[in-house]
C-alpha positions in Angstrom: 6.5 31.9 47.7 7.8 34.0 44.9 11.6 34.5 44.7 13.5 36.5 42.0 12.8 34.6 38.7 11.3 31.6 40.6 8.3 30.3 42.3 8.5 27.9 45.3 5.5 25.9 46.1 4.7 23.2 48.6 2.2 20.4 47.9 1.5 16.8 48.6 3.8 14.3 47.0 1.0 12.6 45.1 -0.1 16.0 43.6 3.5 17.2 42.6 3.3 16.2 38.9 -0.2 17.8 38.5 1.1 20.9 40.1 4.0 21.0 37.7 1.8 20.5 34.7 -0.5 23.3 35.8 2.5 25.7 36.3 4.0 24.7 33.0 0.8 25.2 31.1 0.1 28.6 32.6 3.5 30.0 32.5 4.8 28.8 29.2 2.2 30.7 27.3 3.5 32.9 24.4 2.4 36.5 24.8 3.0 39.4 22.4 5.3 42.2 23.6 5.5 44.9 20.9 5.3 42.4 18.1 7.7 39.9 19.8 6.2 36.6 21.1 7.8 35.7 24.4 7.1 33.0 27.0 8.5 32.1 30.4 10.5 28.9 30.3 9.7 26.6 33.2 12.2 24.3 34.9 11.7 22.2 38.0 13.5 21.2 41.1 12.1 18.9 43.9 13.2 18.6 47.4 12.2 18.3 51.0 13.6 21.8 51.8 15.1 24.9 50.3 18.7 23.8 50.4 18.4 20.1 49.5 16.8 19.5 46.1 17.3 17.7 42.8 17.2 19.6 39.5 14.9 18.2 37.0 14.8 20.8 34.3 12.0 20.7 31.8 8.9 18.7 33.1 9.5 15.0 32.0 6.8 12.4 31.7 4.8 11.5 34.9 6.7 8.2 35.6 10.2 9.9 35.4 9.1 12.8 37.5 7.5 10.6 40.2 10.6 8.4 40.3 12.8 11.5 41.1 10.3 12.7 43.7 10.3 9.3 45.4 14.1 9.3 45.5 14.2 12.7 47.0 11.6 12.1 49.6 13.4 9.0 51.1 
């Protein structure tokens, strides 16, 4: 789902980090706009639903990310 300045995606818990890596690698790509290099910064939130989530910010290492996901999914 695309929201204003955000993307919301649903995936299996064991695939969440790989989805995050994919999104970061494809969105944080510098592109030239009239001589100015710009990229889209990517920050993450994980949760069971739209209103109940934990902010992670920049994608951490796999272990840290998966620990947060496990805490949120309890």
